[in-house]
C-alpha positions as CSV (number, residue, x, y, z in Angstrom):
1,M,63.5,-189.0,-90.5
2,S,61.4,-188.8,-87.0
3,K,61.2,-184.9,-88.1
4,R,60.0,-185.9,-91.8
5,I,57.3,-188.3,-90.0
6,I,55.8,-186.0,-87.6
7,A,55.9,-182.9,-89.9
8,G,54.3,-184.6,-92.0
9,L,51.5,-186.1,-89.6
10,L,50.8,-182.1,-88.5
11,V,50.5,-181.0,-92.1
12,L,47.9,-183.7,-92.8
13,P,45.0,-182.9,-91.1
14,A,45.2,-179.6,-92.0
15,A,45.7,-180.8,-95.2
16,V,42.5,-182.6,-95.6
17,F,40.6,-179.3,-93.8
18,L,41.3,-177.3,-95.9
19,S,40.7,-179.3,-99.0
20,S,37.0,-179.8,-98.1
21,F,36.0,-176.8,-98.8
22,A,36.3,-177.4,-102.7
23,F,34.0,-180.0,-102.2
24,W,31.2,-178.0,-99.7
25,H,28.3,-176.6,-102.1
26,P,25.6,-174.5,-100.2
27,R,23.0,-176.1,-99.2
28,P,19.4,-175.0,-102.0
29,K,17.3,-172.5,-99.9
30,R,13.9,-174.6,-100.3
31,E,11.3,-172.0,-101.7
32,P,8.9,-170.6,-99.3
33,T,5.0,-171.7,-100.1
34,D,2.8,-168.9,-98.2
35,G,-0.4,-170.6,-98.0
36,P,1.5,-173.1,-95.1
37,E,3.0,-170.9,-93.2
38,I,-0.1,-169.4,-92.7
39,L,-2.8,-172.2,-93.0
40,P,-2.8,-175.4,-90.6
41,P,-2.3,-178.3,-93.9
42,D,-5.4,-179.0,-93.5
43,D,-6.9,-175.7,-93.8
44,Y,-4.6,-175.0,-96.6
45,R,-5.7,-178.3,-98.7
46,A,-9.0,-177.4,-98.8
47,L,-8.5,-173.7,-99.7
48,L,-6.9,-175.8,-102.9
49,E,-9.9,-178.0,-102.9
50,V,-12.0,-174.6,-103.1
51,L,-9.5,-172.8,-105.6
52,A,-9.4,-175.7,-107.8
53,T,-13.4,-176.0,-108.4
54,Y,-13.7,-172.1,-108.2
55,C,-11.2,-172.1,-111.7
56,S,-13.3,-175.2,-113.1
57,L,-15.9,-174.0,-113.1
58,R,-14.5,-170.9,-115.5
59,N,-13.0,-172.9,-117.4
60,W,-9.6,-172.0,-116.0
61,R,-6.2,-174.2,-115.6
62,A,-5.0,-173.2,-112.2
63,S,-1.5,-174.4,-111.3
64,I,0.6,-173.3,-107.9
65,E,3.8,-172.1,-109.8
66,G,5.8,-171.4,-106.0
67,S,3.5,-169.4,-104.1
68,E,1.4,-168.5,-106.8
69,L,-1.7,-170.1,-108.1
70,A,-0.3,-169.6,-112.1
71,V,-4.4,-169.2,-114.5
72,E,-4.9,-169.7,-117.6
73,G,-7.5,-168.6,-119.6
74,P,-9.0,-168.5,-123.5
75,D,-7.1,-165.0,-123.6
76,G,-4.2,-165.1,-121.4
77,R,-2.1,-166.1,-117.9
78,A,-2.7,-164.2,-114.6
79,R,-0.7,-165.2,-111.2
80,Y,-2.4,-164.4,-107.7
81,S,-0.3,-164.5,-104.4
82,L,-1.2,-167.8,-102.3
83,R,0.2,-165.3,-99.2
84,E,-3.1,-162.5,-100.1
85,I,-5.0,-165.6,-101.0
86,A,-4.6,-167.2,-97.7
87,Q,-5.3,-164.3,-95.5
88,E,-7.8,-163.1,-97.1
89,C,-9.5,-166.5,-95.7
90,Q,-7.9,-167.3,-92.4
91,A,-9.9,-165.3,-90.8
92,E,-13.1,-166.5,-92.5
93,K,-14.9,-170.2,-91.2
94,R,-14.0,-172.6,-94.6
95,D,-17.9,-172.4,-95.2
96,L,-18.3,-168.9,-96.6
97,W,-14.3,-169.5,-98.4
98,P,-15.6,-169.6,-101.9
99,Q,-17.3,-166.4,-100.7
100,V,-14.2,-164.7,-100.1
101,I,-12.4,-166.3,-103.3
102,G,-15.1,-165.0,-105.4
103,R,-14.4,-161.8,-103.9
104,Y,-10.6,-161.4,-104.0
105,F,-10.7,-162.8,-108.5
106,A,-13.3,-160.4,-109.1
107,A,-11.3,-157.5,-107.6
108,A,-8.6,-158.7,-108.9
109,E,-9.9,-158.8,-112.5
110,A,-11.1,-155.5,-111.8
111,A,-7.7,-154.3,-111.3
112,R,-6.0,-155.9,-114.5
113,P,-7.2,-157.0,-117.5
114,P,-9.4,-159.6,-117.4
115,L,-8.8,-163.1,-118.4
116,A,-11.0,-164.5,-120.9
117,P,-15.0,-165.7,-119.7
118,P,-16.7,-169.0,-120.8
119,A,-17.7,-167.7,-124.0
120,L,-20.9,-168.9,-124.9
121,V,-21.4,-171.5,-127.0
122,V,-24.5,-173.2,-128.7
123,P,-24.2,-176.7,-129.1
124,P,-26.6,-179.3,-130.5
125,A,-29.4,-179.8,-129.4
126,A,-32.4,-182.6,-130.0
127,P,-35.1,-182.2,-131.7
128,S,-37.0,-183.8,-128.7
129,Q,-36.0,-180.9,-126.6
130,R,-38.9,-178.8,-124.8
131,A,-39.4,-175.2,-124.4
132,G,-38.1,-174.6,-121.6
133,A,-36.8,-177.7,-120.2
134,P,-33.0,-179.1,-120.5
135,A,-32.6,-181.9,-122.6
136,A,-29.8,-184.1,-124.0
137,V,-27.3,-182.9,-126.9
138,D,-28.1,-185.0,-130.1
139,E,-24.9,-186.2,-131.4
140,G,-26.3,-185.4,-134.9
141,Y,-25.6,-181.8,-135.9
142,G,-23.3,-180.0,-137.3
143,V,-22.8,-176.8,-137.1
144,A,-22.8,-173.7,-139.9
145,A,-21.7,-170.5,-140.4
146,P,-24.4,-167.9,-142.1
147,S,-23.8,-166.5,-146.0
148,A,-23.4,-163.0,-144.5
149,Q,-20.9,-161.0,-142.5
150,A,-20.9,-163.5,-138.3
151,G,-21.7,-160.6,-136.7
152,A,-25.0,-160.6,-136.6
153,P,-25.7,-164.6,-135.4
154,R,-29.3,-166.0,-135.4
155,V,-30.7,-169.7,-135.0
156,R,-31.4,-171.6,-136.9
157,P,-34.6,-173.5,-137.3
158,S,-34.3,-176.9,-139.1
159,E,-37.1,-178.7,-141.1
160,E,-39.4,-179.2,-138.5
161,E,-40.2,-177.1,-136.3
162,R,-37.6,-177.0,-133.0
163,P,-37.5,-175.9,-129.6
164,P,-34.7,-173.5,-128.7
165,A,-30.9,-175.1,-128.9
166,P,-29.1,-174.9,-125.4
167,L,-25.7,-173.1,-125.2
168,S,-22.5,-174.8,-123.4
169,L,-21.6,-172.1,-120.7
170,G,-17.4,-173.3,-122.1
171,S,-14.5,-172.5,-123.8
172,A,-15.3,-171.5,-127.4
173,G,-12.7,-173.6,-129.3
174,A,-13.8,-176.7,-127.8
175,P,-17.9,-176.0,-127.0
176,A,-19.4,-178.9,-124.3
177,G,-21.2,-181.1,-125.9
178,G,-20.9,-179.5,-129.6
179,R,-18.6,-180.0,-132.4
180,E,-15.5,-177.7,-133.6
181,L,-16.9,-174.6,-135.5
182,A,-16.7,-174.8,-139.5
183,A,-17.4,-172.3,-142.5
184,T,-19.6,-174.4,-144.9
185,P,-21.6,-172.4,-148.1
186,P,-25.1,-172.0,-147.7
187,E,-25.4,-174.4,-151.0
188,A,-23.1,-177.1,-150.0
189,P,-24.2,-180.1,-148.5
190,P,-24.4,-180.0,-144.6
191,R,-20.3,-181.2,-144.7
192,V,-18.4,-180.5,-142.2
193,A,-14.1,-179.0,-142.7
194,P,-12.7,-178.0,-138.9
195,Q,-12.1,-175.1,-138.9
196,P,-10.8,-172.2,-136.1
197,P,-14.1,-170.8,-134.8
198,L,-16.3,-168.0,-135.5
199,R,-17.7,-166.8,-133.2
200,P,-18.7,-167.2,-130.0
201,L,-22.4,-167.6,-130.9
202,V,-23.2,-168.8,-134.7
203,P,-26.4,-170.9,-135.8
204,L,-26.9,-174.1,-135.9
205,A,-28.7,-176.3,-138.7
206,R,-29.6,-180.5,-138.3
207,R,-27.9,-183.2,-140.7
208,P,-30.7,-185.8,-142.2
209,S,-29.7,-188.6,-140.5
210,A,-29.1,-187.1,-137.2
211,P,-28.9,-190.5,-135.1
212,P,-31.0,-190.3,-132.0
213,R,-28.2,-189.8,-128.6
214,P,-29.1,-192.7,-126.1
215,A,-30.5,-192.3,-123.0
216,P,-28.1,-191.8,-120.3
217,G,-27.3,-194.8,-118.0
218,P,-23.8,-196.2,-116.4
219,T,-20.4,-195.8,-118.6
220,G,-17.7,-197.8,-118.9
221,A,-17.0,-201.3,-117.4
222,E,-20.0,-202.5,-115.5
223,G,-17.5,-203.5,-112.6
224,D,-16.0,-200.0,-112.4
225,W,-19.6,-198.2,-112.4
226,E,-20.1,-200.8,-109.2
227,A,-17.1,-200.2,-107.6
228,F,-17.7,-196.6,-108.1
229,K,-21.2,-196.9,-105.9
230,A,-19.6,-198.8,-103.7
231,T,-17.0,-196.2,-102.9
232,V,-20.2,-193.7,-102.8
233,Q,-22.8,-196.0,-100.8
234,R,-19.0,-196.0,-97.9
235,L,-19.5,-192.5,-97.6
236,F,-22.6,-192.2,-97.2
237,R,-22.8,-195.5,-94.7
238,R,-19.5,-193.7,-92.4
239,Q,-22.1,-190.7,-91.9
240,G,-25.1,-193.3,-91.0
241,F,-27.0,-192.4,-94.0
242,D,-28.4,-195.6,-96.7
243,A,-27.7,-194.3,-100.2
244,V,-29.2,-196.0,-104.3
245,V,-26.5,-194.5,-107.0
246,E,-27.9,-193.2,-109.3
247,A,-26.8,-192.4,-113.0
248,D,-27.4,-188.1,-112.2
249,G,-26.9,-188.3,-108.0
250,V,-27.9,-189.7,-105.4
251,L,-30.9,-190.7,-103.0
252,V,-30.2,-190.5,-99.0
253,R,-32.3,-191.8,-96.5
254,G,-31.9,-190.4,-92.7
255,A,-32.6,-192.6,-89.6
256,G,-35.9,-190.5,-89.3
257,G,-37.3,-191.3,-92.9
258,Q,-36.5,-187.7,-94.1
259,E,-34.8,-188.2,-97.9
260,R,-33.6,-186.2,-100.0
261,R,-31.5,-186.5,-103.3
262,F,-28.3,-184.9,-103.9
263,E,-27.9,-184.2,-107.8
264,A,-24.4,-185.0,-109.3
265,P,-25.3,-185.1,-113.4
266,G,-22.7,-186.7,-115.5
267,L,-22.0,-188.9,-112.7
268,D,-21.7,-191.9,-114.5
269,R,-18.8,-190.7,-116.5
270,V,-16.5,-190.8,-113.7
271,P,-15.2,-194.0,-113.5
272,Q,-14.9,-194.4,-117.3
273,E,-12.7,-190.7,-117.1
274,L,-11.4,-191.1,-113.6
275,P,-8.4,-193.1,-112.4
276,R,-9.8,-195.4,-109.3
277,E,-7.5,-193.8,-106.9
278,Q,-9.4,-189.3,-107.9
279,W,-12.8,-191.4,-106.6
280,G,-12.6,-191.6,-103.3
281,R,-11.5,-187.5,-103.3
282,L,-14.5,-186.5,-106.0
283,V,-17.4,-188.2,-103.7
284,D,-15.8,-186.2,-100.4
285,S,-15.4,-183.4,-102.6
286,L,-19.3,-183.1,-103.9
287,F,-21.1,-184.6,-101.2
288,G,-18.7,-185.3,-98.3
289,E,-19.9,-181.1,-96.7
290,P,-23.8,-180.7,-97.9
291,L,-24.6,-184.3,-96.4
292,R,-22.8,-182.9,-93.2
293,R,-24.9,-180.0,-93.0
294,W,-27.8,-181.7,-94.1
295,Q,-27.0,-184.2,-91.4
296,S,-26.9,-181.7,-88.6
297,Q,-30.1,-179.9,-90.1
298,Q,-33.1,-182.6,-90.1
299,T,-33.7,-181.8,-86.5
300,A,-34.0,-178.5,-88.2
301,T,-38.1,-177.1,-88.3
302,T,-39.3,-176.7,-92.1
303,Q,-39.7,-173.0,-93.3
304,E,-42.9,-174.0,-95.4
305,P,-46.0,-171.9,-92.6
306,P,-48.7,-173.8,-92.7
307,A,-51.9,-172.9,-94.4
308,P,-54.4,-172.0,-91.4
309,Q,-57.6,-174.2,-90.7
310,G,-60.2,-175.8,-88.1
311,P,-61.1,-174.1,-85.0
312,G,-57.8,-173.0,-84.7
313,D,-56.9,-171.0,-86.9
314,P,-55.3,-167.9,-86.2
315,L,-56.8,-165.7,-88.8
316,A,-59.9,-166.5,-86.9
317,A,-62.2,-163.7,-86.1
318,R,-59.7,-161.2,-87.4
319,S,-60.9,-157.9,-88.8
320,W,-58.6,-156.7,-92.1
321,E,-57.8,-153.4,-90.1
322,E,-55.6,-155.6,-87.5
323,L,-54.1,-157.5,-90.2
324,R,-53.1,-155.7,-93.2
325,E,-50.1,-154.0,-91.6
326,A,-48.8,-158.3,-90.9
327,L,-49.3,-159.7,-95.2
328,A,-46.7,-160.3,-97.0
329,I,-45.6,-162.1,-99.7
330,Q,-43.1,-165.6,-99.9
331,F,-41.8,-167.8,-102.2
332,F,-42.5,-171.2,-102.4
333,P,-41.9,-173.9,-105.5
334,Q,-44.5,-175.4,-107.4
335,G,-44.4,-179.1,-105.9
336,A,-44.4,-177.9,-102.3
337,L,-48.1,-176.7,-102.1
338,T,-50.2,-179.8,-103.5
339,G,-53.9,-179.1,-105.7
340,T,-55.9,-178.6,-102.1
341,E,-53.4,-176.2,-100.7
342,R,-53.5,-174.2,-104.1
343,E,-56.9,-173.4,-104.1
344,E,-56.9,-172.3,-100.5
345,T,-54.4,-170.1,-101.5
346,L,-53.7,-166.3,-102.8
347,Y,-51.2,-166.2,-104.9
348,S,-49.2,-164.7,-108.4
349,D,-47.4,-167.4,-110.7
350,E,-45.1,-164.6,-112.5
351,V,-41.7,-166.1,-111.6
352,P,-41.8,-169.7,-113.4
353,G,-41.7,-173.1,-111.1
354,L,-42.6,-170.9,-108.3
355,L,-45.9,-169.4,-106.5
356,A,-45.6,-166.0,-104.1
357,A,-48.1,-166.6,-102.1
358,V,-50.0,-163.7,-99.5
359,V,-48.5,-164.7,-96.6
360,C,-49.3,-163.2,-92.7
361,R,-47.1,-163.2,-90.3
362,L,-48.0,-162.9,-86.2
363,P,-46.6,-163.7,-83.4
364,E,-47.5,-167.1,-83.7
365,G,-45.9,-168.0,-86.6
366,T,-46.5,-167.4,-90.2
367,V,-49.1,-168.6,-91.8
368,R,-50.8,-168.2,-95.6
369,V,-53.1,-166.1,-95.9
370,P,-57.0,-168.6,-97.2
371,A,-58.6,-167.6,-100.7
372,R,-61.6,-167.7,-98.2
373,M,-60.4,-164.8,-96.3
374,V,-61.2,-162.5,-99.2
375,Q,-65.2,-162.8,-98.6
376,E,-64.7,-162.1,-94.5
377,W,-62.8,-159.5,-95.1
378,G,-64.9,-158.5,-98.0
379,V,-61.8,-156.5,-100.1
380,A,-61.1,-157.9,-104.2
381,A,-58.3,-160.8,-103.8
382,E,-56.4,-157.8,-106.2
383,E,-56.2,-155.2,-103.6
384,V,-54.6,-158.0,-100.7
385,F,-52.1,-159.2,-103.0
386,A,-51.4,-155.8,-103.3
387,T,-51.5,-154.3,-99.6
388,A,-48.4,-157.5,-98.4
389,L,-46.4,-156.2,-101.8
390,A,-46.6,-152.6,-100.4
391,N,-44.8,-154.5,-97.1
392,V,-42.6,-156.3,-99.3
393,R,-41.1,-153.2,-100.6
394,R,-41.4,-151.2,-97.1
395,R,-38.7,-153.2,-95.5
396,K,-35.9,-152.9,-96.2
397,P,-33.1,-155.5,-96.2
398,G,-29.2,-155.2,-96.7
399,L,-27.8,-154.6,-100.2
400,E,-24.7,-154.6,-101.6
401,R,-23.6,-153.7,-104.8
402,V,-21.2,-157.0,-106.0
403,P,-19.4,-157.3,-109.9
404,F,-20.9,-160.5,-111.1
405,A,-18.2,-160.0,-114.1
406,P,-15.9,-156.8,-115.8
407,G,-18.4,-154.1,-116.6
408,L,-21.9,-156.1,-115.5
409,E,-22.5,-155.1,-111.9
410,G,-25.5,-155.8,-109.8
411,M,-27.1,-156.4,-106.5
412,C,-27.4,-159.0,-103.8
413,L,-29.4,-158.4,-101.2
414,E,-30.0,-160.7,-98.0
415,A,-31.7,-161.0,-95.0
416,D,-33.1,-163.1,-92.3
417,D,-36.7,-162.3,-94.1
418,E,-39.1,-165.1,-96.0
419,S,-39.4,-162.0,-98.1
420,V,-36.8,-161.0,-99.2
421,A,-36.8,-162.6,-102.6
422,A,-40.6,-161.7,-103.0
423,R,-38.9,-158.5,-103.8
424,A,-38.1,-159.6,-107.7
425,L,-42.0,-158.3,-108.1
426,L,-41.1,-155.3,-107.2
427,L,-37.7,-154.9,-110.3
428,G,-40.2,-153.2,-113.4
429,E,-39.7,-149.8,-110.4
430,D,-36.4,-150.5,-110.9
431,R,-34.6,-148.1,-114.1
432,E,-31.8,-150.5,-114.5
433,C,-33.9,-154.1,-114.5
434,S,-36.9,-152.5,-116.5
435,G,-33.8,-151.3,-119.0
436,R,-33.7,-152.2,-123.3
437,Y,-31.9,-155.5,-122.1
438,G,-33.7,-156.6,-118.7
439,A,-31.3,-158.4,-116.5
440,L,-30.8,-162.0,-115.0
441,V,-32.4,-163.1,-111.7
442,A,-31.7,-165.8,-109.4
443,L,-33.6,-166.7,-106.3
444,P,-31.4,-169.4,-104.5
445,S,-33.9,-169.1,-101.3
446,N,-35.8,-167.1,-99.7
447,G,-33.9,-165.1,-98.2
448,L,-31.5,-164.6,-100.7
449,L,-32.1,-162.0,-103.8
450,L,-29.4,-161.6,-106.6
451,V,-29.9,-159.7,-109.8
452,C,-27.1,-158.4,-112.9
453,P,-29.2,-155.9,-115.2
454,L,-27.6,-156.0,-118.6
455,R,-26.3,-152.8,-120.7
456,P,-24.1,-152.8,-123.4
457,V,-20.5,-153.6,-122.7
458,P,-17.5,-154.6,-124.2
459,R,-17.3,-158.3,-125.2
460,A,-20.5,-158.4,-123.5
461,D,-21.6,-162.1,-125.3
462,E,-18.0,-163.1,-123.0
463,A,-19.8,-160.8,-119.6
464,V,-23.0,-162.5,-119.6
465,S,-21.1,-165.2,-119.9
466,M,-19.3,-164.9,-116.8
467,A,-22.4,-163.2,-115.1
468,L,-24.8,-166.3,-115.3
469,M,-21.7,-168.6,-114.3
470,T,-21.0,-166.3,-111.1
471,L,-25.6,-166.5,-110.5
472,V,-24.8,-170.5,-110.3
473,E,-21.9,-170.5,-108.6
474,R,-24.3,-168.7,-106.0
475,I,-26.7,-171.1,-106.1
476,L,-24.2,-173.9,-106.0
477,D,-23.1,-172.2,-102.6
478,V,-26.1,-172.0,-101.7
479,E,-27.0,-175.7,-102.1
480,R,-22.8,-176.6,-100.5
481,Q,-24.3,-175.1,-97.1
482,G,-26.7,-177.7,-97.3
483,A,-30.0,-174.7,-96.7
484,P,-33.5,-175.7,-99.3
485,L,-32.8,-174.4,-101.7
486,L,-35.7,-171.7,-103.5
487,A,-35.0,-172.2,-107.2
488,R,-32.0,-173.7,-109.0
489,N,-33.5,-171.9,-111.5
490,L,-32.1,-168.8,-113.3
491,Y,-34.5,-165.9,-115.1
492,W,-34.7,-163.5,-117.5
493,Y,-36.8,-160.1,-116.0
494,H,-37.1,-158.3,-119.2
495,G,-40.7,-156.5,-120.5
496,G,-42.1,-157.0,-116.8
497,V,-41.7,-160.7,-117.2
498,F,-40.2,-163.5,-116.2
499,T,-38.3,-165.8,-118.1
500,N,-36.6,-169.4,-117.5
501,L,-33.2,-169.9,-118.2
502,P,-33.2,-173.6,-117.7
503,Y,-29.5,-174.7,-117.7
504,E,-28.0,-178.1,-116.3
505,M,-24.6,-179.2,-114.8
506,E,-22.4,-182.1,-115.5
507,M,-19.1,-183.5,-114.6
508,E,-16.9,-183.4,-118.0
509,R,-13.6,-184.9,-118.0
510,G,-13.6,-184.9,-114.1
511,R,-14.6,-181.1,-114.2
512,P,-18.0,-179.6,-113.8
513,N,-19.9,-177.4,-116.6
514,A,-22.6,-176.1,-117.7
515,A,-25.2,-175.7,-120.8
516,L,-27.6,-173.5,-120.7
517,Y,-31.1,-173.9,-123.1
518,P,-31.9,-170.2,-123.7
519,P,-35.1,-169.0,-125.8
520,V,-34.4,-167.5,-129.0
521,A,-36.0,-164.4,-126.9
522,F,-32.6,-164.7,-125.9
523,L,-30.3,-164.9,-128.4
524,T,-31.6,-162.6,-130.1
525,M,-31.0,-159.8,-127.0
526,L,-27.4,-161.2,-126.7
527,E,-27.1,-159.9,-130.5
528,E,-28.5,-156.5,-129.6
529,L,-26.2,-155.9,-126.1
530,A,-22.8,-157.5,-129.0
531,A,-24.0,-154.9,-131.4
532,G,-25.2,-152.1,-129.0
């Protein structure tokens, strides 16, 4: 009996040990995420925020699936490797990540069938909109289809003369600020029945009883708006600034009395569209980096050269032959010069919103050339301006060919030279830019000029839409870096004339969106471009 007990005690541990294998399963391996392996956690989170902003501006839905970034556009899906994106950004500073990511996506889109860009959609326009300036969208407009084929749309004027209609750089299925597109026979009453969109561009017909849109102001509960304002003010107070929060931006005053306004159209809609727990993150993403950069640059000297006057005039007693090689052209915002300063300055106003002034570069600094020097030199004002422009032509800034959209390649001229943007006045000498369809132009700073010549390409309307959004992003990048903007405007250069293409940025469901207000001539050109 004792032997059986001893044998059982010896066999029992072995049986328990062997039986444990029947219940043992290997631990599932965690799917590796390439981003955190390459970048520190803080940098990886910052990278995801930049990617989210980039995709939002293009109206793409983005999600992280394993080690890939899955992007969904109106025409399909695409996947991008997070490891590749992180490797591209690893060697650059955070400030340059938007440009790095833009180059990465541009190269990737060129190598594969591109996602559909934001389509140009004509949403309703307010009758009070002034030509050449953004206006609020009137909810009382309906959309009617042309009786002819939908391939040649035109903006149809209503009973009264009204200015150009806005275009929304949103998705074709859900135009920002507009309505679902509908087909209505010409003789039918202005009644809208939802149907699939006809074309990215459709003509408009105004309803007789169009109620005016209420003036912009805080939306949602008053308590939510006040709580959101307090969230914004806390961010600025932490940096030592007083802030006044308004419906479309924040006015900030520094310790030295310097003021700056941070534009944020649609800010008043954030409390209504986002939960409170997301306010802080959104506010920091909107204002954090621009505020820190502005704070570091408050002591920097202004780039505007003073107009010479008085006995210390550096141009006094200097001849035309002595100074003609030092002349140049520099852009100034129209509001940067007073009426008196304009009268004392030689300038041209070919570009809307900007003054192209003649300046003189001296060892003491750059100064504007006063009009009185024309009489002292005995030279016509036209010759002075032409000489300064010829000097700009001789300087060769760095030129980079960049893709603005599939099939639309343009130029990026950038240098540490305040006359780079003035080369826009020489676009008439470029065969591409002076062609039948002209070119899109952006002047974010005096040291940066962006030009996208237009030409017939497949799906031209979508390509132009993507090019416009690319230019808007570059303008926003300059502003995010804290540098003073020369012009937020987009321009269409056509027939030797610069036409302003006003747009406005707004928050839509917590995401940035751009609405463009083109003139009728621009819409007509788009029709010809798509047909060509």
